[in-house]
PAKOL-134823 format. One record per atom (N, C-alpha, C): residue in three letters; x, y, z. Coordinates in steps of 0.2 Angstrom, whole numbers, plus 5000, padded with zeros to 4 digits. Each point is the difference from the previous one (the first is absolute). Layout:
ALAXYZ/...
// end
This chain:
UNK498255134444/UNK499749965007/UNK500849965001/UNK500250015006/UNK500649965002/UNK499949935000/UNK500649964997/UNK499949935001/UNK499949965005/UNK499749955001/UNK499749975006/UNK500649975003/UNK500749994997/UNK500549985004/UNK500350065004/UNK499850064999/UNK500250065005/UNK499650005006/UNK499649965001/UNK499550005005/UNK500449965006/UNK500150025007/UNK500249965004/UNK499549955003/UNK500149945003/UNK499649965001/UNK499350025004/UNK500250045006/UNK499550025004/UNK499750044997/UNK500250054996/UNK499650054997/UNK499549964994/UNK500249964997/UNK499649974995/UNK499549955004/UNK500049975006/UNK499649975003/UNK499450045003/UNK500250065000/UNK499450055003/UNK499650034995/UNK500450024994/UNK499850024995/UNK499549964995/UNK500249955000/UNK499649954996/UNK499549955004/UNK499450014998/UNK499549965003/UNK499749954994/UNK499949955002/UNK499749954996/UNK499549945004/UNK499849964995/UNK499649945002/UNK500249944998/UNK499749955001/UNK500249934998/UNK499649994994/UNK499450034999/UNK499649994994/UNK499850084996/UNK499749984995/UNK499850084997/UNK499349994997/UNK499650064999/UNK499450004998/UNK500150044994/UNK499550014996/UNK499950014993/UNK500450075000/UNK499950055003/UNK500450075001/UNK500749995001/UNK500349945004/UNK500650005001/UNK500349974995/UNK499749944995/UNK500349984995/UNK500150054994/UNK499450044999/UNK500150054995/UNK500650055002/UNK500150025006/UNK500450055001/UNK500749985002/UNK500149945001/UNK500649975003/UNK500650014997/UNK500450045004/UNK500850004997/UNK500449945002/UNK500049964995/UNK500349925001/UNK500650015003/UNK500550044998/UNK500750005002/UNK499950035007/UNK499650055003/UNK500050035007/UNK499749945004/UNK499549964998/UNK499849955003/UNK500449955002/UNK500349974995/UNK500649965000/UNK500550025004/UNK500250075001/UNK500650035006/UNK499649985006/UNK499450025001/UNK499750005006/UNK500049935003/UNK499849954996/UNK500049935003/UNK500749985001/UNK500550024996/UNK500749985003/UNK500350035004/UNK499850065002/UNK500350025005/UNK499749985008/UNK499449984998/UNK499649985006/UNK500349925001/UNK500349964995/UNK500249935002/UNK499449964997/UNK499650024996/UNK499649954996/UNK500249974994/UNK499949945000/UNK500349964994/UNK499650034993/UNK500549994996/UNK499950034993/UNK499349964997/UNK499949945003/UNK499349964998/UNK499350035002/UNK500250085004/UNK499450035001/UNK499650024994/UNK500350004995/UNK499850034994/UNK499449964997/UNK500049935003/UNK499549954997/UNK499450035002/UNK500050025007/UNK499350035003/UNK499850054996/UNK500450054998/UNK499950064996/UNK499749984994/UNK500349944996/UNK499749994993/UNK499349975002/UNK499949965004/UNK499349975001/UNK499650065002/UNK500050045004/UNK499750075001/UNK499750044993/UNK500650014996/UNK499850054995/UNK499849954994/UNK500149935000/UNK499749974994/UNK499250015000/UNK499750015006/UNK499350015001/UNK499850064996/UNK500550044999/UNK499850074997/UNK500350024993/UNK500349944997/UNK500349994994/UNK500750035000/UNK500350015005/UNK500650035000/UNK500649965003/UNK500550004996/UNK500749965000/UNK500550045004/UNK500349985006/UNK500650045003/UNK500550014995/UNK500550055001/UNK500550004996/UNK500649965004/UNK500149944997/UNK500549965006/UNK500650025000/UNK500450034994/UNK500650034999/UNK500150045005/UNK499550065001/UNK500050055004/UNK500049995006/UNK499649955002/UNK500049975007/UNK500649975002/UNK500349974996/UNK500649955003/UNK500550055000/UNK500150064997/UNK500650044999/UNK499950055007/UNK499450015002/UNK499850045006/UNK500149955006/UNK499949945000/UNK500049955005/UNK500749995001/UNK500550004995/UNK500649995001/UNK500550075003/UNK499750054998/UNK500350065004/UNK499750015007/UNK499449975002/UNK499850015007/UNK500349945005/UNK500149954996/UNK500449935003/UNK500850035002/UNK500250044995/UNK500750025002/UNK500150045006/UNK499450035001/UNK500150035007/UNK499849975006/UNK499549954999/UNK499849955005/UNK500549955001/UNK500249984995/UNK500449935001/UNK500950015002/UNK500150045005/UNK500650025003/UNK500149965006/UNK500749995002/UNK500249965007/UNK499750035005/UNK500050075000/UNK499750045006/UNK499350005001/UNK499650004995/UNK499249984999/UNK499949935002/UNK500449964996/UNK499949935003/UNK500049985007/UNK500650045003/UNK500050005008/UNK499550035003/UNK499750054998/UNK499450045003/UNK499449955000/UNK499949974994/UNK499449955000/UNK500149955004/UNK500549975000/UNK500249935004/UNK500050015007/UNK500150065002/UNK500250025007/UNK499250025003/UNK499550024996/UNK499450005002/UNK499649954998/UNK500249944998/UNK499749944998/UNK499550014994/UNK500150034995/UNK499650024995/UNK500249944995/UNK499349984997/UNK500149944995/UNK500350034994/UNK500449954996/UNK500350024994/UNK499749974994/UNK499750034995/UNK499649974995/UNK500549994993/UNK500749985001/UNK500349974995/UNK500050054994/UNK500050075003/UNK499950064994/UNK500750024997/UNK500549995003/UNK500650034997/UNK500349974994/UNK500150044995/UNK500349964995/UNK500649985001/UNK500449964995/UNK500649965002/UNK500650055001/UNK500050054998/UNK500550055000/UNK500050035008/UNK499549995003/UNK500050045007/UNK499949955005/UNK499849944998/UNK499649945004/UNK500649995006/UNK500649984999/UNK500649985004/UNK500050055006/UNK500250064997/UNK500150055005/UNK499450025005/UNK499449994997/UNK499350015005/UNK500049945006/UNK500249944996/UNK499849945005/UNK500650005004/UNK500650025000/UNK500550005004/UNK499750055007/UNK499850054999/UNK499750055005/UNK499449975003/UNK499649964995/UNK499449985003/UNK500149945006/UNK500549954997/UNK500249965007/UNK500350035005/UNK500450054999/UNK500350025007/UNK499550035003/UNK499550034997/UNK499450035003/UNK499649965004/UNK499949944998/UNK499649955003/UNK500349975005/UNK500750004999/UNK500549985006/UNK499950045006/UNK500050064999/UNK499850055005/UNK499350005003/UNK499649994996/UNK499350005001/UNK499949935005/UNK500349944999/UNK499949945004/UNK500350015007/UNK500750045000/UNK500250015006/UNK499650055004/UNK499650054997/UNK499650045004/UNK499349975002/UNK499849964997/UNK499549975001/UNK500149945006/UNK500649975000/UNK500149975005/UNK500150035007/UNK500350064999/UNK500050055007/UNK499550035002/UNK499450014995/UNK499450025001/UNK499649945005/UNK500049954997/UNK499749955002/UNK500149985007/UNK500750005002/UNK500349985007/UNK499850065004/UNK499950064998/UNK499850055004/UNK499350005002/UNK499549984995/UNK499449995001/UNK499849945005/UNK500449944999/UNK499949955006/UNK500250035006/UNK500550035000/UNK500450035007/UNK499450035003/UNK499650044997/UNK499550055002/UNK499449965003/UNK499849944996/UNK499649975002/UNK500149965007/UNK500649975000/UNK500349965007/UNK500050055005/UNK500250084999/UNK500050035006/UNK499350025003/UNK499550014995/UNK499350005002/UNK499949955003/UNK500149934999/UNK499849945003/UNK500350005008/UNK500750024999/UNK500350025007/UNK499650035005/UNK499750064997/UNK499750055004/UNK499549975003/UNK499549974995/UNK499449975003/UNK500149945005/UNK500449964999/UNK500349955005/UNK500150045007/UNK500450045000/UNK500350045007/UNK499350025002/UNK499650034996/UNK499350045004/UNK499749945002/UNK499949954996/UNK499549945004/UNK500349975005/UNK500750005001/UNK500449965005/UNK499850045006/UNK500150074999/UNK499950055006/UNK499449995002/UNK499449994996/UNK499350005003/UNK499949945004/UNK500349954997/UNK499949945004/UNK500349995007/UNK500750035000/UNK500350005006/UNK499750055006/UNK499650044997/UNK499550035005/UNK499549985002/UNK499749944996/UNK499349965001/UNK500449965005/UNK500549974999/UNK500349955004/UNK500050025007/UNK500150065002/UNK500150025008/UNK499450045002/UNK499449994996/UNK499450025001/UNK499749975007/UNK499750025003/UNK499449975006/UNK499549974996/UNK499749945003/UNK499549974999/UNK500149944994/UNK500649984998/UNK500149964995/UNK499949935004/UNK499849964996/UNK500049935002/UNK500749974999/UNK500149935002/UNK500749964999/UNK500049994992/UNK499449974998/UNK500049984993/UNK500150064995/UNK499750065002/UNK500150064996/UNK500750024999/UNK500350015007/UNK500850015000/UNK500549954995/UNK499749935001/UNK500449954996/UNK499950024994/UNK499550024997/UNK499850014993/UNK500550064997/UNK499950065004/UNK500450054999/UNK500849994999/UNK500249965005/UNK500749985000/UNK500249974994/UNK499649944998/UNK500049964994/UNK500050054993/UNK499650055000/UNK499950054995/UNK500750054999/UNK500250025007/UNK500650044999/UNK500649964999/UNK500149935001/UNK500549964999/UNK500150004991/UNK499449994997/UNK500050004993/UNK500150074997/UNK499750055003/UNK500250074997/UNK500750025001/UNK500449975006/UNK500750025001/UNK500449964995/UNK499849934998/UNK500349974995/UNK499950044993/UNK499550014998/UNK499950044994/UNK500450074999/UNK500050035007/UNK500550065001/UNK500649984997/UNK500349945004/UNK500849994999/UNK500149994993/UNK499549974996/UNK500149974994/UNK500150074995/UNK499550055002/UNK499850054996/UNK500650065001/UNK500449995005/UNK500650045001/UNK500649964996/UNK500049954998/UNK500549964998/UNK500050024992/UNK499350004998/UNK499950014993/UNK500250084999/UNK499750045004/UNK500250074999/UNK500850015000/UNK500449975004/UNK500750005000/UNK500249984994/UNK499749944997/UNK500349974993/UNK499850054994/UNK499550045001/UNK499750044995/UNK500550065000/UNK500150035006/UNK500550065001/UNK500649994997/UNK500349945001/UNK500649984997/UNK500149994993/UNK499449984997/UNK499949984992/UNK500050074998/UNK499750055003/UNK499950064997/UNK500650045000/UNK500449995004/UNK500850034999/UNK500349984995/UNK499949934999/UNK500449964994/UNK499650034994/UNK499450004999/UNK499750024994/UNK500150084999/UNK500050045005/UNK500250075000/UNK500650024997/UNK500549955002/UNK500850014997/UNK499949984993/UNK499749954998/UNK499949984993/UNK499850054995/UNK499450035003/UNK499650044996/UNK500550064999/UNK500450035006/UNK500450054998/UNK500550004996/UNK500449935001/UNK500549994995/UNK499850004993/UNK499449974999/UNK499850004992/UNK499950064998/UNK499650055004/UNK499950084998/UNK500750034998/UNK500549995005/UNK500850024997/UNK500249974994/UNK499949934999/UNK500349974996/UNK499750014992/UNK499350025000/UNK499850024994/UNK500150064997/UNK500350024996/UNK500250064999/UNK499650044994/UNK499350015001/UNK499650024994/UNK499750085001/
// end
Protein backbone atom coordinates (compact mmCIF):
# COMPACT_ATOMS: atom_id res chain seq x y z
CA UNK A 1 0.00 0.00 0.00
CA UNK A 2 1.45 3.44 -0.89
CA UNK A 3 2.39 5.75 1.93
CA UNK A 4 -0.21 8.32 2.96
CA UNK A 5 2.37 10.97 2.15
CA UNK A 6 2.08 10.11 -1.55
CA UNK A 7 -1.57 11.09 -1.79
CA UNK A 8 -2.19 14.64 -3.08
CA UNK A 9 -4.44 16.79 -0.91
CA UNK A 10 -7.48 16.70 -3.19
CA UNK A 11 -7.29 12.93 -3.75
CA UNK A 12 -6.95 12.11 -0.08
CA UNK A 13 -9.94 14.31 0.71
CA UNK A 14 -12.00 12.39 -1.84
CA UNK A 15 -10.84 8.91 -0.88
CA UNK A 16 -11.06 9.28 2.85
CA UNK A 17 -14.40 9.55 4.55
CA UNK A 18 -14.88 9.81 8.27
CA UNK A 19 -16.95 11.22 11.06
CA UNK A 20 -16.42 13.01 14.32
CA UNK A 21 -17.51 9.98 16.37
CA UNK A 22 -17.16 6.19 16.19
CA UNK A 23 -19.55 3.33 16.85
CA UNK A 24 -18.45 -0.12 18.08
CA UNK A 25 -17.58 -1.38 14.60
CA UNK A 26 -15.65 1.77 13.92
CA UNK A 27 -13.63 1.35 17.08
CA UNK A 28 -12.92 -2.32 16.41
CA UNK A 29 -11.85 -1.79 12.80
CA UNK A 30 -10.24 1.63 13.13
CA UNK A 31 -6.99 2.25 11.30
CA UNK A 32 -5.78 4.91 13.70
CA UNK A 33 -2.99 6.17 11.46
CA UNK A 34 -5.39 6.65 8.56
CA UNK A 35 -7.97 8.23 10.83
CA UNK A 36 -5.37 10.65 12.14
CA UNK A 37 -4.30 11.44 8.58
CA UNK A 38 -7.90 12.16 7.60
CA UNK A 39 -8.41 14.54 10.51
CA UNK A 40 -5.11 16.26 9.79
CA UNK A 41 -5.79 16.76 6.11
CA UNK A 42 -9.22 18.18 6.90
CA UNK A 43 -7.78 20.68 9.35
CA UNK A 44 -9.21 19.07 12.46
CA UNK A 45 -7.33 19.53 15.69
CA UNK A 46 -5.41 16.58 17.10
CA UNK A 47 -7.64 16.83 20.17
CA UNK A 48 -10.31 15.11 18.06
CA UNK A 49 -8.92 11.84 19.39
CA UNK A 50 -10.48 12.66 22.76
CA UNK A 51 -13.88 12.11 21.17
CA UNK A 52 -12.72 8.79 19.74
CA UNK A 53 -11.36 7.77 23.13
CA UNK A 54 -14.74 8.50 24.75
CA UNK A 55 -16.60 6.65 21.99
CA UNK A 56 -14.39 3.58 22.14
CA UNK A 57 -14.15 3.44 25.93
CA UNK A 58 -17.81 2.37 25.92
CA UNK A 59 -16.72 -0.75 24.06
CA UNK A 60 -13.53 -1.41 26.03
CA UNK A 61 -11.25 -0.25 23.21
CA UNK A 62 -8.42 2.26 23.49
CA UNK A 63 -7.21 4.23 20.43
CA UNK A 64 -3.61 3.86 19.29
CA UNK A 65 -2.50 7.37 20.14
CA UNK A 66 0.95 7.10 18.58
CA UNK A 67 -0.44 5.84 15.26
CA UNK A 68 -3.14 8.54 15.28
CA UNK A 69 -0.61 11.29 15.95
CA UNK A 70 1.72 10.02 13.22
CA UNK A 71 -1.13 10.03 10.70
CA UNK A 72 -2.36 13.40 11.88
CA UNK A 73 1.12 14.87 11.37
CA UNK A 74 1.26 13.52 7.81
CA UNK A 75 -2.20 14.88 7.01
CA UNK A 76 -1.36 18.22 8.58
CA UNK A 77 1.77 18.48 6.44
CA UNK A 78 -0.51 18.59 3.39
CA UNK A 79 -3.18 20.80 4.92
CA UNK A 80 -0.93 23.30 6.66
CA UNK A 81 0.65 25.01 3.66
CA UNK A 82 0.64 28.71 2.85
CA UNK A 83 -1.33 28.00 -0.32
CA UNK A 84 -4.03 26.06 1.50
CA UNK A 85 -4.05 28.61 4.31
CA UNK A 86 -4.82 31.25 1.71
CA UNK A 87 -7.61 29.10 0.26
CA UNK A 88 -9.09 28.57 3.73
CA UNK A 89 -8.84 32.24 4.65
CA UNK A 90 -10.19 33.59 1.36
CA UNK A 91 -13.27 31.36 1.69
CA UNK A 92 -13.66 32.42 5.36
CA UNK A 93 -13.24 28.90 6.73
CA UNK A 94 -12.60 28.67 10.45
CA UNK A 95 -9.18 27.51 11.62
CA UNK A 96 -9.09 25.00 14.48
CA UNK A 97 -5.45 25.57 15.47
CA UNK A 98 -4.72 22.15 14.04
CA UNK A 99 -1.31 22.81 12.48
CA UNK A 100 1.79 21.53 14.29
CA UNK A 101 4.42 24.14 15.13
CA UNK A 102 6.53 23.06 12.14
CA UNK A 103 3.80 24.15 9.70
CA UNK A 104 1.74 26.71 11.60
CA UNK A 105 3.70 29.82 10.59
CA UNK A 106 3.50 29.17 6.85
CA UNK A 107 -0.18 28.28 7.07
CA UNK A 108 -1.04 31.41 9.06
CA UNK A 109 0.75 33.70 6.61
CA UNK A 110 -1.47 32.36 3.85
CA UNK A 111 -4.55 32.32 6.06
CA UNK A 112 -4.19 35.98 7.07
CA UNK A 113 -3.65 37.01 3.45
CA UNK A 114 -6.73 35.02 2.47
CA UNK A 115 -8.76 36.73 5.18
CA UNK A 116 -7.60 40.11 3.88
CA UNK A 117 -8.84 39.20 0.40
CA UNK A 118 -12.10 37.84 1.83
CA UNK A 119 -12.76 41.07 3.71
CA UNK A 120 -12.08 43.12 0.58
CA UNK A 121 -14.46 40.93 -1.42
CA UNK A 122 -17.11 41.17 1.32
CA UNK A 123 -16.82 44.96 1.32
CA UNK A 124 -17.25 45.03 -2.45
CA UNK A 125 -20.16 42.59 -2.38
CA UNK A 126 -21.84 44.55 0.40
CA UNK A 127 -21.63 47.81 -1.56
CA UNK A 128 -23.00 46.11 -4.66
CA UNK A 129 -25.89 44.70 -2.67
CA UNK A 130 -26.69 48.12 -1.22
CA UNK A 131 -26.56 49.66 -4.68
CA UNK A 132 -29.07 47.14 -5.99
CA UNK A 133 -31.43 48.02 -3.14
CA UNK A 134 -31.10 51.74 -3.83
CA UNK A 135 -31.69 51.20 -7.54
CA UNK A 136 -34.87 49.27 -6.75
CA UNK A 137 -35.95 52.07 -4.42
CA UNK A 138 -35.30 54.63 -7.13
CA UNK A 139 -37.29 52.64 -9.63
CA UNK A 140 -40.24 52.41 -7.26
CA UNK A 141 -40.05 56.13 -6.43
CA UNK A 142 -40.05 57.05 -10.11
CA UNK A 143 -43.10 54.84 -10.74
CA UNK A 144 -44.97 56.34 -7.79
CA UNK A 145 -44.09 59.91 -8.81
CA UNK A 146 -45.25 59.25 -12.37
CA UNK A 147 -48.56 57.85 -11.11
CA UNK A 148 -49.14 60.84 -8.84
CA UNK A 149 -48.36 63.29 -11.65
CA UNK A 150 -51.05 61.60 -13.73
CA UNK A 151 -53.48 61.87 -10.86
CA UNK A 152 -52.65 65.53 -10.40
CA UNK A 153 -53.87 66.47 -13.88
CA UNK A 154 -56.95 64.26 -13.79
CA UNK A 155 -60.39 65.83 -13.89
CA UNK A 156 -62.70 65.92 -10.91
CA UNK A 157 -60.16 66.51 -8.13
CA UNK A 158 -60.92 68.98 -5.39
CA UNK A 159 -58.47 71.70 -4.38
CA UNK A 160 -57.69 69.83 -1.18
CA UNK A 161 -56.96 66.64 -3.08
CA UNK A 162 -54.58 68.43 -5.43
CA UNK A 163 -52.77 70.05 -2.50
CA UNK A 164 -52.40 66.67 -0.85
CA UNK A 165 -50.94 65.15 -4.03
CA UNK A 166 -48.52 68.08 -4.45
CA UNK A 167 -47.33 67.69 -0.86
CA UNK A 168 -46.80 63.97 -1.37
CA UNK A 169 -44.95 64.64 -4.63
CA UNK A 170 -42.67 67.12 -2.88
CA UNK A 171 -41.73 64.52 -0.26
CA UNK A 172 -41.20 61.82 -2.88
CA UNK A 173 -39.02 64.08 -5.02
CA UNK A 174 -36.93 64.90 -1.96
CA UNK A 175 -36.53 61.18 -1.28
CA UNK A 176 -35.66 60.67 -4.92
CA UNK A 177 -32.90 63.27 -4.71
CA UNK A 178 -31.45 61.69 -1.57
CA UNK A 179 -31.57 58.22 -3.11
CA UNK A 180 -29.76 59.51 -6.19
CA UNK A 181 -27.01 60.90 -3.96
CA UNK A 182 -26.67 57.59 -2.15
CA UNK A 183 -26.58 55.76 -5.48
CA UNK A 184 -23.77 57.99 -6.75
CA UNK A 185 -21.79 57.58 -3.52
CA UNK A 186 -22.16 53.80 -3.66
CA UNK A 187 -21.17 53.70 -7.31
CA UNK A 188 -18.01 55.67 -6.51
CA UNK A 189 -17.24 53.44 -3.51
CA UNK A 190 -17.67 50.31 -5.63
CA UNK A 191 -15.00 51.55 -8.03
CA UNK A 192 -12.60 52.03 -5.11
CA UNK A 193 -13.45 48.63 -3.58
CA UNK A 194 -13.14 46.89 -6.95
CA UNK A 195 -9.72 48.43 -7.55
CA UNK A 196 -8.54 47.37 -4.09
CA UNK A 197 -9.88 43.85 -4.54
CA UNK A 198 -8.18 43.53 -7.92
CA UNK A 199 -4.93 44.87 -6.45
CA UNK A 200 -5.00 42.29 -3.68
CA UNK A 201 -5.77 39.49 -6.12
CA UNK A 202 -2.67 40.41 -8.10
CA UNK A 203 -0.58 40.99 -4.99
CA UNK A 204 -1.16 37.59 -3.37
CA UNK A 205 0.79 35.03 -5.38
CA UNK A 206 -0.68 31.77 -4.12
